[in-house]
Every structure is written in structure tokens, then in C-alpha cells.
C-alpha positions as CSV (number, residue, x, y, z in Angstrom):
1,M,253.7,-52.8,128.5
2,A,253.6,-50.8,131.7
3,T,250.5,-51.4,133.8
4,Q,249.8,-47.7,134.3
5,F,250.2,-44.7,132.1
6,T,253.3,-42.7,132.9
7,S,253.2,-39.0,133.9
8,A,254.4,-38.0,130.4
9,E,251.6,-40.1,128.9
10,W,249.1,-38.4,131.1
11,D,250.4,-35.1,130.0
12,L,249.7,-36.1,126.4
13,I,246.3,-37.3,127.3
14,K,245.3,-34.1,129.0
15,T,246.7,-32.0,126.2
16,T,244.7,-34.0,123.6
17,L,241.5,-33.8,125.7
18,R,241.8,-30.0,126.3
19,A,242.1,-29.4,122.5
20,D,238.7,-30.9,121.8
21,P,236.7,-32.5,124.7
22,A,233.6,-32.8,122.5
23,R,235.4,-35.2,120.1
24,Y,235.6,-37.8,122.9
25,G,232.1,-37.1,124.4
26,L,233.2,-35.4,127.6
27,P,230.2,-33.2,128.4
28,Q,230.9,-29.6,129.4
29,R,228.8,-27.6,131.8
30,E,226.3,-25.4,129.9
31,Y,224.3,-22.6,131.4
32,G,220.7,-23.5,131.7
33,S,221.2,-27.2,131.8
34,V,222.1,-30.0,134.2
35,L,224.3,-33.1,133.5
36,L,223.3,-36.4,135.1
37,G,225.7,-39.3,134.7
38,S,226.6,-42.8,135.7
39,F,230.1,-44.3,136.0
40,N,231.2,-47.8,137.1
41,I,234.6,-47.1,138.5
42,R,236.3,-50.5,138.8
43,K,236.9,-51.5,142.4
44,M,237.3,-48.1,143.9
45,G,238.7,-48.9,147.3
46,S,242.3,-48.4,148.4
47,T,244.0,-45.3,147.1
48,R,247.3,-47.2,146.6
49,N,246.1,-49.0,143.4
50,R,245.8,-45.8,141.3
51,S,248.4,-43.1,140.4
52,V,248.0,-39.5,141.3
53,E,247.3,-38.7,137.7
54,T,244.6,-41.3,137.5
55,W,242.8,-39.9,140.6
56,E,243.0,-36.4,139.0
57,F,241.5,-37.8,135.8
58,L,238.6,-39.4,137.6
59,A,238.0,-36.2,139.5
60,D,238.0,-34.2,136.2
61,I,235.3,-36.5,134.8
62,C,233.0,-36.2,137.9
63,R,233.5,-32.5,138.0
64,S,231.4,-32.1,134.9
65,F,228.2,-33.4,136.5
66,G,225.5,-32.0,138.6
67,L,224.7,-35.6,139.7
68,I,226.6,-38.8,139.0
69,A,225.9,-42.3,140.1
70,V,229.0,-44.3,140.9
71,Q,229.1,-48.1,141.1
72,E,231.8,-50.5,142.5
73,I,232.7,-48.4,145.5
74,M,234.4,-50.9,147.8
75,D,233.7,-51.3,151.5
76,N,237.0,-49.4,152.0
77,L,235.9,-45.8,151.5
78,E,239.5,-44.4,151.0
79,G,239.0,-44.2,147.3
80,I,235.8,-42.3,147.2
81,Q,237.0,-40.0,150.0
82,R,240.1,-39.3,147.9
83,L,237.9,-38.5,144.9
84,M,235.7,-36.2,147.0
85,S,238.8,-34.3,148.4
86,L,239.9,-33.6,144.8
87,L,236.4,-32.4,143.8
88,G,236.4,-29.9,146.6
89,P,233.7,-28.2,148.7
90,D,231.2,-27.7,145.9
91,F,230.4,-31.5,145.9
92,S,228.7,-33.8,148.3
93,L,228.4,-37.6,148.6
94,V,225.7,-40.0,149.7
95,V,226.7,-43.7,149.7
96,S,225.0,-47.0,150.6
97,D,226.1,-49.6,153.0
98,T,227.9,-52.7,151.5
99,T,225.7,-54.9,149.4
100,G,226.4,-58.2,147.6
101,V,227.9,-60.2,150.4
102,F,226.8,-61.1,153.9
103,P,228.9,-59.5,156.7
104,G,231.8,-61.8,157.7
105,E,231.4,-64.2,154.8
106,P,233.7,-64.5,151.8
107,G,233.0,-62.5,148.7
108,V,233.3,-59.0,147.2
109,G,230.7,-56.5,148.4
110,E,230.4,-53.0,147.1
111,R,228.7,-49.7,147.8
112,L,226.6,-47.6,145.5
113,G,227.0,-43.8,145.7
114,F,225.8,-40.5,144.3
115,I,228.2,-37.5,143.9
116,Y,226.3,-34.2,143.5
117,R,227.0,-30.6,143.1
118,W,225.0,-29.3,146.0
119,N,224.4,-25.7,144.6
120,V,222.8,-27.3,141.6
121,V,221.2,-30.5,142.9
122,E,219.6,-30.6,146.3
123,R,219.4,-33.9,148.2
124,M,216.1,-34.5,149.9
125,E,215.0,-36.7,152.8
126,V,214.6,-40.2,151.3
127,A,217.5,-42.6,150.9
128,S,216.9,-46.3,150.8
129,D,217.8,-49.7,149.3
130,V,215.4,-51.1,146.7
131,T,214.1,-54.5,147.9
132,F,211.4,-57.1,147.3
133,D,209.8,-57.5,150.7
134,R,209.1,-60.9,152.3
135,T,205.5,-60.9,151.1
136,K,206.6,-60.4,147.5
137,V,209.3,-63.0,147.7
138,I,206.9,-65.6,149.0
139,D,204.5,-64.7,146.2
140,C,207.2,-65.2,143.6
141,I,207.9,-68.6,145.0
142,A,204.3,-69.6,145.3
143,R,203.5,-68.5,141.7
144,D,206.3,-70.5,140.2
145,Y,206.8,-73.2,142.8
146,P,207.1,-76.2,140.3
147,T,210.2,-74.7,138.6
148,F,211.6,-73.5,142.0
149,D,211.2,-77.1,143.3
150,E,212.9,-78.5,140.2
151,D,215.8,-76.1,140.5
152,M,216.4,-76.9,144.2
153,E,216.3,-80.6,143.4
154,V,219.0,-80.3,140.8
155,Y,221.1,-78.1,143.1
156,S,220.7,-80.5,146.1
157,K,221.9,-83.5,144.0
158,R,224.9,-81.6,142.7
159,L,225.8,-80.4,146.2
160,K,225.7,-83.9,147.6
161,D,228.0,-85.0,144.8
162,Y,230.4,-82.2,145.7
163,E,230.3,-83.0,149.4
164,A,230.9,-86.7,148.5
165,G,234.0,-85.7,146.4
166,L,232.3,-86.6,143.1
167,R,232.5,-83.0,141.8
168,K,235.5,-80.8,141.9
169,T,233.7,-77.5,142.3
170,K,230.9,-76.4,144.5
171,P,227.7,-76.0,142.4
172,K,225.9,-72.7,142.0
173,L,222.2,-72.4,142.5
174,K,220.5,-71.3,139.3
175,L,216.9,-70.2,139.9
176,R,214.4,-69.5,137.2
177,T,212.4,-67.6,139.8
178,F,213.5,-64.1,141.0
179,L,213.9,-63.9,144.7
180,S,216.3,-61.0,145.4
181,F,218.8,-58.7,143.8
182,I,222.4,-59.8,143.9
183,R,223.2,-56.2,145.0
184,Q,220.4,-54.1,146.4
185,P,219.9,-50.9,144.2
186,F,220.2,-47.6,146.1
187,C,217.5,-44.9,145.8
188,V,217.9,-41.3,146.8
189,A,215.5,-38.3,146.3
190,F,216.9,-35.1,144.7
191,R,215.5,-31.8,143.5
192,I,217.0,-29.9,140.6
193,A,216.0,-26.2,140.7
194,G,215.7,-24.0,137.6
195,H,215.4,-20.3,137.1
196,P,213.7,-18.3,139.9
197,G,209.9,-18.9,140.0
198,T,210.0,-22.2,138.1
199,R,209.0,-25.6,139.4
200,P,212.0,-27.8,140.1
201,Y,212.5,-31.3,138.8
202,E,211.7,-33.8,141.6
203,I,213.4,-37.1,141.0
204,M,214.0,-40.4,142.7
205,A,217.4,-41.5,141.5
206,V,218.0,-45.2,141.5
207,N,221.7,-46.4,141.3
208,A,222.0,-50.1,140.3
209,H,224.7,-52.6,139.6
210,L,222.7,-55.7,138.4
211,Y,223.8,-59.3,138.1
212,Y,226.6,-60.1,135.7
213,G,227.3,-63.8,135.0
214,N,226.8,-66.7,132.7
215,Y,223.1,-67.0,133.2
216,I,221.4,-64.5,130.8
217,A,218.0,-65.4,132.3
218,D,219.2,-64.2,135.7
219,R,220.3,-60.9,134.2
220,R,216.8,-60.5,132.7
221,Q,215.1,-61.4,135.9
222,E,216.9,-58.7,137.8
223,F,216.3,-56.1,135.2
224,N,212.6,-57.0,134.9
225,A,212.2,-57.0,138.7
226,L,213.8,-53.6,139.1
227,T,211.7,-52.0,136.3
228,E,208.6,-53.6,137.8
229,W,209.4,-52.0,141.1
230,I,210.0,-48.6,139.6
231,L,206.9,-48.7,137.4
232,S,204.8,-49.7,140.4
233,R,206.1,-46.7,142.4
234,V,205.5,-44.3,139.5
235,K,202.0,-45.6,138.9
236,A,201.2,-45.3,142.6
237,N,201.5,-41.5,142.2
238,T,199.6,-40.6,145.3
239,R,201.9,-42.7,147.5
240,A,205.3,-42.1,145.8
241,Y,207.6,-39.5,147.4
242,Y,208.4,-38.1,144.0
243,P,206.6,-39.1,140.8
244,N,209.7,-39.2,138.5
245,F,212.4,-41.9,138.7
246,I,215.7,-42.0,136.9
247,L,217.6,-45.3,136.8
248,L,221.4,-45.0,136.4
249,G,223.9,-47.8,136.5
250,D,225.5,-50.9,135.2
251,L,222.4,-53.0,134.3
252,S,224.4,-55.8,132.6
253,L,221.9,-56.0,129.8
254,D,223.0,-58.7,127.3
255,F,224.1,-57.0,124.1
256,D,226.2,-59.8,122.9
257,N,224.4,-59.7,119.6
258,P,223.5,-56.0,119.0
259,E,221.2,-56.7,116.1
260,T,218.9,-58.9,118.0
261,D,219.4,-58.0,121.7
262,R,219.0,-54.3,121.3
263,A,215.8,-54.7,119.3
264,R,214.4,-57.1,122.0
265,I,215.3,-54.9,124.9
266,E,214.1,-51.8,123.1
267,T,210.7,-53.4,122.3
268,Q,210.3,-54.5,125.9
269,I,211.1,-51.1,127.4
270,K,209.0,-49.1,124.9
271,S,206.1,-51.4,125.7
272,F,206.1,-49.9,129.2
273,N,204.7,-46.7,127.7
274,G,201.8,-48.7,126.1
275,D,200.8,-50.1,129.5
276,F,200.0,-46.6,130.6
277,E,198.1,-45.2,127.5
278,G,195.1,-43.4,128.7
279,D,196.1,-43.8,132.3
280,P,196.2,-40.5,134.2
281,D,198.7,-42.1,136.7
282,G,200.9,-43.3,133.8
283,A,204.4,-42.4,132.8
284,N,206.8,-42.0,129.9
285,V,209.7,-44.4,129.9
286,N,212.8,-43.5,128.0
287,F,216.1,-45.3,127.7
288,P,217.9,-43.1,125.2
289,F,220.9,-45.4,124.9
290,L,218.8,-48.0,123.2
291,D,218.4,-45.6,120.3
292,I,221.0,-44.4,117.8
293,H,222.0,-40.8,118.6
294,P,221.3,-38.4,115.7
295,S,225.0,-37.7,115.3
296,R,226.0,-41.4,115.0
297,N,225.5,-44.4,112.9
298,E,225.3,-47.0,115.7
299,I,224.4,-47.1,119.3
300,F,226.9,-46.1,122.0
301,R,229.0,-48.7,123.7
302,T,229.8,-48.2,127.3
303,N,232.6,-50.7,128.1
304,A,236.2,-49.9,127.5
305,R,236.5,-52.5,124.8
306,L,233.5,-51.0,122.9
307,T,231.7,-54.3,122.7
308,E,228.8,-53.9,125.1
309,T,226.2,-51.4,126.3
310,F,225.7,-52.7,129.8
311,D,225.4,-49.3,131.3
312,Q,222.1,-47.4,130.9
313,I,220.2,-44.3,132.0
314,G,216.4,-44.6,132.0
315,L,213.8,-42.0,132.7
316,F,210.4,-43.0,134.2
317,S,208.7,-39.7,134.0
318,R,205.4,-38.1,134.9
319,D,206.8,-34.7,134.1
320,E,206.1,-33.4,130.6
321,R,209.3,-31.3,130.7
322,L,211.4,-34.5,130.8
323,P,212.1,-36.1,127.4
324,A,210.0,-39.0,126.3
325,Y,211.5,-41.6,123.9
326,T,209.9,-39.9,121.0
327,A,212.3,-37.0,121.5
328,N,215.4,-39.1,121.0
329,S,215.6,-38.5,117.3
330,A,216.2,-34.8,118.0
331,M,218.6,-35.1,120.9
332,G,221.5,-32.7,120.8
333,A,219.7,-30.0,118.7
334,D,219.9,-27.5,121.6
335,P,223.1,-26.9,123.5
336,Q,221.0,-26.8,126.7
337,G,219.6,-30.3,126.0
338,P,218.1,-32.7,126.0
339,D,221.1,-34.7,124.9
340,Y,223.0,-37.8,125.8
341,G,226.4,-39.5,125.2
342,V,229.4,-41.4,126.5
343,F,232.8,-40.1,127.4
344,E,234.8,-42.5,125.2
345,F,238.1,-42.2,127.1
346,G,239.4,-45.4,125.4
347,N,239.4,-43.5,122.1
348,L,241.1,-40.5,123.8
349,F,243.9,-42.7,125.2
350,S,244.4,-44.4,121.8
351,E,244.6,-41.2,119.8
352,A,246.8,-39.4,122.3
353,L,249.3,-42.3,122.8
354,L,249.0,-44.4,119.6
355,G,248.0,-41.8,117.1
356,R,245.0,-43.8,115.9
357,P,241.3,-44.2,117.0
358,F,240.7,-47.2,119.2
359,E,238.5,-48.8,116.6
360,Q,241.4,-49.0,114.2
361,L,243.5,-51.2,116.5
362,S,243.7,-54.9,115.8
363,N,242.1,-57.2,118.3
364,A,245.5,-58.0,119.8
365,E,246.5,-54.4,120.0
366,A,243.2,-53.4,121.5
367,A,243.4,-56.1,124.2
368,D,247.0,-55.2,125.1
369,F,246.2,-51.5,125.2
370,V,243.0,-51.8,127.3
371,S,244.9,-53.9,129.8
372,R,246.9,-50.7,130.7
373,F,243.9,-48.8,132.0
374,E,240.9,-51.1,132.5
375,H,241.9,-51.8,136.1
376,K,243.5,-48.5,136.9
377,V,240.9,-46.1,135.3
378,S,238.0,-48.4,134.7
379,D,236.6,-51.0,132.3
380,H,233.5,-49.0,131.9
381,M,233.1,-45.5,130.5
382,P,230.9,-42.8,132.0
383,L,227.6,-42.1,130.3
384,W,225.5,-38.9,130.6
385,I,222.2,-37.2,129.9
386,R,221.8,-33.4,129.7
387,L,218.5,-31.9,130.7
388,P,217.4,-28.3,130.2
389,L,216.8,-26.7,133.6
390,P,213.1,-25.7,134.3
391,A,212.4,-22.8,132.0
392,R,211.9,-19.2,133.1
393,V,208.3,-18.3,133.7
394,D,207.1,-15.5,131.4
């Protein structure tokens, strides 16, 4: 098969999408609401690796949103700059420095960015990495020193064997104690205005691409550390720049067994609300993609192969106008929101080009078909949440 869709195939895809965008979950702009999204666009660096039609398709996706968090922006900014040029003057960009690799050393670093429609979403003063400072790192080591010492001892022995030629591959250090994020999450303050005379939403948006690897414990460590950081900021209301946080990104949550993993993660996250019961400085915590949408029979998948839900959007809210998790069972009842979903472009591609839904493909057919677009479009699909704008004051 060809590695990219041809121009004729892209024409079929566009025609199919225009006929019924809601069928594939592409959200449309709706008066009185704002769309917030997250999209891991695979290795968006050089412009040479994607066709003109692919860039236009990516721009059409981003154009739907008031604010969209983008992961896997490479150190080379050509790609994101190309995307911004297609979006036009109504959109602005804020992007982090490279994270995930030390300057000058081998490895693949990436940037995290926010694209926003500036006449809907206003960027405010704060923009920062999310880190555990030195005092917190030392505290983590001190509290769990025995396991840290054991892990270092195992690693040192394997490293000596490698250096002596007794091992073929250099060992990787596996720590049971969290020290730092593999890629520092990126946090930016935004205001979302409503009708005249209303109080805007004031939100700290956190863009994250957490650890993905063989060590499930490491994935959980990063997720737990990030939610601890956010909850601590929300609880410290008098010191936080804005009291509401929204976490958007590829969190690499382990959904390998949906029946057990979703329930475990859902129980953990919903317990955050219990921690704040009766606390005037508390918050509602809502990860809607852990619940089954009222219009569906199963949870959304966010990777192109429809096997995982790595990507998430989470609200840590002190604002009663933002939806708590108890509102998820009624999501989508109002065209202006709240609502949430995924733009399932894999299904769009399959129906447009193969005449069948993606889920009806055999495993071999699906693998072959996904290989045509997972590197050129992405191996993740964009997810979104729609919020009603602050209501008119009577």
C-alpha cells in the first residue's frame, strides 16, 4: 500500500466528512460554547514528511477549537509554524522549550504547545513548566530511601556487567520512587469570556505527555505526581494564580485491560473529590473520558487502532459552572454543552476509502490500513470537551 493517501483519496475523505461531521465526532463551533481539545500529532517537525492535503486536514481539525493542547511538537518548529500559517490570523500559539532530552545529548526531545483562537480565549501572564523542586525530590528520596538504594544497587551491577561486556545492551534504571517527569508538563493561564457582564472562566491549562514504556509503575508514578501537584495548587486557593485547572494530553494511562484498568483509574480519580468533602478550599475533579458517554455503549478510545484511552482531559474545578463528574451522565443534552467526544478519523478514513467502519476490519486489514496514516496524520485522535460560555446575567 502507498504510505500516504493520494489527492483523490483525500477528496473522498473530505466529501465524506462534509456530509456528516457529527458521525465521526468532529465538533462544530456552536454559538454560546467553547471547545477545548487535545491532540498528540505524531512527531510534528519537518514539513517534508507530510503532504499538502495532510497539513490542510490537521488545520481543519484545529480550526474547530477555541483552545487545543498539542503534544509531540519537535524541536524543529517548521511543522507547527506551517500549521499556524494555515490557521490564519485568528489563531495564536504558545509553545514550551524542548523537554525530554538534555541539550546536546542523544534522544528525542519534544515541545508542548497551545493553539488558541485569541478572540475567544485570552492568554494571561503565567506560562511555566510543571516541576518537582529540589526540596520535594530530596523528600521523595528520603521517604523511600530503602527501595531507592535497592534499585540503584541492581542498576549498578547491571551497568558494570554491560561495561565488562557481559551484557549486550546498556541497562535502564527502573526506580520505584518518583523523582522527575520524563517530559516536563507545560502550564499556561487562560481566560474564557462569556456574554457581556458575566464572569469569565479563569483556567490554568496543563499540557502533558507522560511516560510511555514497559514499566506500568512508572506510568502511574508520573500520573500520581502530576495530579498531586495540580490538587495541591487547587487546594492552595489563596496562592494559586487561578483556582481552576484543566489537564489535557497524552497521559499514557494503562488501559490494556479496559474492564479492570478503567475501574481502578476511575476509582482513584473520583476519590480526589472525597478528599475535599466539606473543605471550602476543595475542588471537583472530573475526567469525563473515564465514563461511558450517554450516546455510546463503551468508553471512547483515543488511539488510531481503537485499543487504548491514553489521552485524557481532566477538570480540577472550584467553579460551580464547570461540570463535575456527576454531570457526565447527562453530557450532550444541550447543544451548547457540556459535552465531550473524540474525532474518530480512523473510522472516517475507513468508511471513505474502504466502505466499511474501522471496527469491521480484520486485525490484518486494520494494521495495514493504519500504517498508511499513523505516521503521516497521527497515531492518536483528537479529543474534546465543550463548555457552555458563562451565561448572560439577568
